[in-house]
C-alpha positions in Angstrom: 43.9 50.7 141.9 45.2 53.1 144.6 47.7 50.6 145.8 49.0 50.1 142.2 49.3 53.8 141.7 51.3 54.2 145.0 53.6 51.4 143.9 54.2 53.1 140.5 54.9 56.4 142.1 57.3 54.8 144.6 59.1 53.0 141.8 59.5 56.3 139.9 60.9 58.1 142.9 63.4 55.4 143.5 64.8 55.5 140.0 68.1 57.5 139.6 66.9 59.1 136.4 63.7 60.5 138.0 65.3 63.5 139.6 66.9 64.6 136.3 63.6 64.1 134.4 61.6 66.2 136.9 64.4 68.9 136.8 64.2 69.0 133.0 60.4 69.2 133.1 60.5 72.2 135.5 63.0 74.0 133.2 60.8 73.4 130.1 57.7 74.5 132.0 59.5 77.7 133.0 60.5 78.5 129.4 56.9 77.8 128.2 55.3 80.0 130.8 57.8 82.9 130.2 57.2 82.8 126.5 53.4 82.9 126.4 50.7 85.2 127.6 51.5 83.9 131.1 54.9 85.8 131.1 53.7 88.7 133.2 52.3 86.3 135.8 55.7 84.5 135.9 57.6 87.7 136.5 55.0 88.7 139.1 55.4 85.3 140.8 59.2 85.6 141.0 59.0 89.2 142.4 56.3 88.4 145.0 57.4 90.2 148.2 57.6 87.9 151.2 58.6 89.2 154.7 59.2 87.4 157.9 59.6 89.4 161.1 60.4 88.3 164.7 60.7 91.3 166.9 63.3 93.7 165.5 64.6 91.0 163.1 63.0 91.3 159.7 63.8 89.5 156.5 62.0 90.9 153.4 62.9 89.5 150.0 61.1 88.7 146.7 60.2 85.0 146.2 63.1 84.4 143.8 65.6 85.3 146.5 63.9 83.2 149.1 64.3 80.3 146.7 68.0 81.1 145.9 69.0 82.0 149.4 66.7 79.7 151.4 65.7 76.6 149.5 69.2 76.3 147.9 70.7 76.4 151.4 69.0 73.0 151.9 70.5 71.8 148.7 74.0 72.9 149.7 73.4 71.3 153.1 72.8 68.0 151.4 75.9 68.5 149.2 77.9 69.2 152.4 76.6 65.9 153.9 77.7 64.0 150.8 81.1 65.7 150.7 81.8 64.8 154.4 80.7 61.2 154.0 82.8 60.7 150.9 85.9 62.2 152.4 85.6 60.3 155.7 84.6 56.8 154.5 83.8 57.0 150.8 85.5 57.3 147.4 87.5 60.3 148.6 88.8 58.8 151.8 92.3 57.9 150.4 94.7 59.4 147.9 94.5 56.3 145.7 90.7 56.6 145.4 90.6 60.4 145.2 93.5 61.3 142.9 91.7 60.6 139.6 88.4 62.4 140.5 90.5 65.3 142.0 92.4 65.8 138.7 89.2 65.4 136.7 87.4 68.0 138.8 90.4 70.5 138.6 90.5 70.0 134.8 86.7 70.2 134.6 86.8 73.6 136.2 90.0 75.0 134.6 89.0 74.1 131.0 85.6 75.8 130.9 86.9 78.8 132.8 89.7 79.3 130.3 87.5 79.0 127.3 84.9 81.4 128.8 87.7 83.9 129.6 89.2 83.7 126.2 85.9 84.4 124.5 84.9 87.3 126.9 88.3 88.8 127.3 87.2 92.2 125.9 84.3 92.6 128.4 85.3 93.2 132.0 81.6 92.9 133.1 81.1 89.6 131.4 84.3 88.2 132.7 82.8 88.1 136.2 80.9 85.1 135.0 84.0 83.0 134.4 82.9 80.3 137.0 79.5 79.7 135.4 80.5 76.9 133.0 82.9 75.4 135.7 80.0 73.7 137.5 78.4 70.3 137.1 74.8 69.3 138.0 75.0 66.1 140.0 71.3 65.2 139.8 71.1 65.9 136.0 74.3 64.1 135.1 73.6 61.0 137.2 70.0 61.0 135.8 71.3 61.0 132.2 73.8 58.2 133.1 71.0 56.2 134.6 69.0 56.5 131.3 71.8 54.6 129.6 70.7 51.5 131.6 72.3 48.6 133.3 75.2 48.5 130.9 76.9 51.3 132.9 79.8 49.8 135.1 79.5 50.6 138.8 83.0 52.0 138.8 82.1 54.5 136.1 79.0 55.7 138.0 81.1 56.1 141.2 83.7 58.0 139.2 81.1 60.5 137.9 79.6 60.9 141.4 83.1 61.6 142.9 83.9 64.1 140.2 80.6 65.9 140.5 80.9 66.1 144.3 84.4 67.5 144.0 83.1 69.9 141.4 80.5 71.1 143.8 83.2 71.6 146.5 85.1 73.7 144.0 82.0 75.7 143.3 81.5 76.3 147.0 85.1 77.6 147.4 84.6 79.8 144.3 81.4 81.3 145.6 83.0 82.1 149.0 86.2 83.6 147.5 84.9 85.5 144.4 81.1 86.1 144.9 81.0 87.6 148.4 79.9 91.2 148.9 81.0 93.5 151.7 80.8 91.5 154.9 79.5 92.4 158.4 82.0 91.2 161.0 79.4 91.2 163.7 77.2 88.8 161.7 80.2 86.6 160.8 81.1 86.5 164.5 77.6 85.3 165.4 77.8 82.6 162.7 81.2 81.5 164.1 79.8 81.3 167.6 76.9 79.1 166.3 79.3 76.9 164.4 81.5 76.5 167.5 78.4 75.3 169.4 77.7 72.7 166.7 81.3 71.5 166.9 81.1 71.2 170.6 77.8 69.2 170.3 79.5 66.9 167.8 82.6 66.3 170.0 80.4 65.8 173.0 78.7 62.9 171.3 75.3 64.5 170.8 73.5 62.6 168.0 70.0 64.1 168.3 69.2 66.1 165.2 67.0 68.8 166.7 69.8 70.9 168.4 71.8 70.9 165.1 68.7 72.1 163.2 67.9 74.9 165.7 71.4 76.2 165.9 71.8 75.7 162.2 68.8 78.1 161.5 70.5 80.7 163.6 73.7 80.3 161.7 71.9 80.6 158.3 70.3 83.9 159.5 73.7 85.2 160.6 75.4 84.3 157.3 72.4 85.8 155.4 73.0 89.1 157.2 76.8 89.0 156.9 77.2 89.5 153.1 78.6 86.0 152.5 76.1 84.0 150.5 73.6 82.3 152.8 73.9 78.9 151.0 77.4 78.5 152.3 75.9 78.2 155.8 74.3 74.9 154.6 77.7 73.4 153.8 79.3 74.5 157.1 76.4 73.2 159.2 76.6 69.8 157.3 80.2 69.3 158.2 79.3 69.4 161.9 76.7 66.6 161.7 77.9 63.4 163.3 78.8 60.6 160.9 78.9 58.0 163.6 76.2 56.9 166.1 76.8 57.1 169.9 77.1 53.3 169.9 79.3 51.7 167.2 77.1 48.6 167.1 73.9 50.5 166.9 71.5 49.4 164.1 70.1 52.9 163.4 71.7 55.1 160.8 74.0 57.9 161.9 72.5 61.4 162.0 74.4 62.3 158.8 73.3 59.3 156.9 69.7 59.6 158.2 69.5 63.3 157.1 71.1 62.5 153.8 68.5 59.8 153.2 65.5 61.9 154.3 66.5 65.0 152.4 67.3 63.3 149.1 63.8 63.0 147.8 62.8 66.5 149.1 65.8 68.1 147.3 65.5 66.1 144.1 61.7 66.5 143.7 61.0 69.8 145.4 64.0 72.1 146.0 65.8 71.7 142.7 62.7 71.7 140.5 61.4 74.9 142.2 64.8 76.5 141.7 64.8 75.4 138.0 61.3 76.8 137.5 62.3 80.1 139.0 65.7 80.5 137.2 65.4 78.7 133.9 62.7 80.8 132.3 64.6 82.1 129.3 62.7 84.8 127.4 63.0 84.0 123.7 61.2 87.2 122.7 63.3 89.1 120.1 66.3 86.7 120.3 68.3 86.6 117.1 71.2 84.5 116.0 73.5 87.3 117.0 72.2 86.9 120.6 72.9 83.2 120.6 76.5 83.7 119.5 77.2 86.7 121.7 80.3 86.3 123.8 78.5 85.7 127.2 76.1 82.8 126.2 78.7 81.4 123.7 81.4 81.4 126.3 79.2 79.5 128.7 77.9 77.0 126.1 81.4 76.2 124.7 82.9 76.1 128.2 80.4 73.4 129.2 80.5 71.5 125.9 84.2 71.8 124.9 86.0 72.9 128.1 84.6 70.2 130.3 85.6 67.4 127.9 89.0 68.8 127.2 89.8 69.7 130.8 88.7 66.4 132.3 90.2 64.1 129.7 93.5 66.0 129.5 94.1 66.2 133.2 93.2 62.5 133.8 95.5 61.5 130.9 98.4 63.6 132.2 97.8 62.2 135.8 98.0 58.6 134.6 101.1 59.3 132.5 103.1 60.8 135.4 101.9 58.1 137.8 99.6 60.2 140.0 96.5 58.0 139.3 95.1 55.2 137.3 91.8 54.4 135.7 89.4 52.3 137.9 89.2 48.6 137.1 87.0 47.9 134.1 86.8 51.6 133.1 88.2 52.6 129.6 89.3 56.0 128.2 86.2 56.0 126.0 84.0 55.7 129.0 85.9 58.5 130.8 85.3 60.7 127.7 81.5 59.9 128.0 81.5 60.9 131.6 83.4 64.1 130.7 80.6 65.0 128.3 78.0 64.5 131.0 80.0 66.7 133.3 79.2 69.5 130.9 75.6 69.5 132.2 76.0 72.6 134.4 72.4 73.5 134.8 71.5 74.0 138.5 74.9 75.1 139.8 75.7 77.1 136.6 72.4 79.0 136.9 73.0 79.5 140.6 76.5 81.0 140.0 75.0 83.1 137.2 72.6 84.7 139.7 75.6 85.7 141.9 77.7 87.0 139.0 75.0 89.2 137.3 72.0 91.2 138.4 70.6 92.8 135.2 67.8 91.0 133.3 69.8 91.1 130.0 72.8 89.4 131.5 70.7 86.8 133.4 68.8 85.9 130.2 72.1 85.5 128.4 73.3 83.3 131.2 70.2 81.1 131.1 70.5 80.8 127.3 74.1 79.8 127.5 73.6 77.3 130.3 70.6 75.7 128.6 72.4 75.4 125.3 75.6 74.0 126.8 73.8 71.6 129.2 71.4 70.3 126.6 74.1 69.6 124.0 76.4 68.0 126.6 73.5 65.7 127.8 72.7 64.6 124.3 76.4 64.0 123.3 77.1 62.1 126.6 73.9 60.0 126.4 74.3 59.0 122.7 78.0 58.4 123.0 77.8 56.1 126.1 74.8 54.2 124.5 77.0 53.5 121.5 80.2 52.7 123.4 79.0 50.7 126.4 78.1 47.0 125.6 74.5 46.0 126.1 73.8 44.1 129.3 73.6 40.4 128.8 70.1 38.9 129.0 69.6 36.1 131.4 69.5 32.6 129.8 66.1 31.2 129.2 64.9 28.5 131.5 64.9 25.0 129.8 61.5 23.7 128.8 
């Protein structure tokens, strides 16, 4: 009985759709808790003060910020590992492979941002959230695509993954450029020294993970104190992790691939669900239709639903017309449109950027409402459309009697 249960759990964890389902469940649970008698406990949980002190160094933050600044740094570290691997030896390693996803990612950020800005043009405060609908949630989008089943072409899945990774890279650049407060040069210098040490370790052929982790923690602390968002430290540290082993013919995985493999389950089934639970709790108390169609949530929702589709498809179409790129073998324009719909699932990254753009409860609740509306509609449209457009997988022929 126990062995059977363990096998079922392992099979669930290995399914691509599982991470998206757990993420969805965490978001739904947060909404339920924050709209019942448990709401005061939910707010108290998020504001629970936690302090860590070592000598004169003290970090004191509410639980919500420990999640957003600490746990999400692990997520961004994993994203950084994926970006480096794809650029060095994956689907982004050559212009021929990367041109179509690059154009799709650019269009997928420009389209939503333009729609959001057009709707919120009269509100300078709301305009600071222009990047919220520009993001794509890798785990959620791939999870919904996996639910379509074996009928999904491998090339289409790779295309979605490449676009989502480039989208995350764009989000990282946006966070660094537009959502950075006043900086401490001393802390940035300390982070730069730590990063230099990691680069030297890499160039010296050091493949043990422990030194990278220890120095990486120091870099995260320095970036946290610098005014630059601490999650960016995760990306910078990831780029220094060796992709090759010390011996080219070694059977063991490289440090980067080993970390990527080990962190995947932790991020998909702990980090992201915890983040979703802490950030997706939309309070529906007193919400009227006028709140739903207010410029801020409406701009986010339409940016994700309409902007993503229009931006990705138009940029890809223009790229093919002028000869910059071509569709992958076996992938049609109808399938590209389906992927464009799924890219409208902003969720994790959109909520995260929302926490950087706004600080008041009113704005944050509007952000959550817009992200949940846009992501939900995009997921439904993408799933239904691809189910209808993709041919059913052929069943194996029956064995002769």
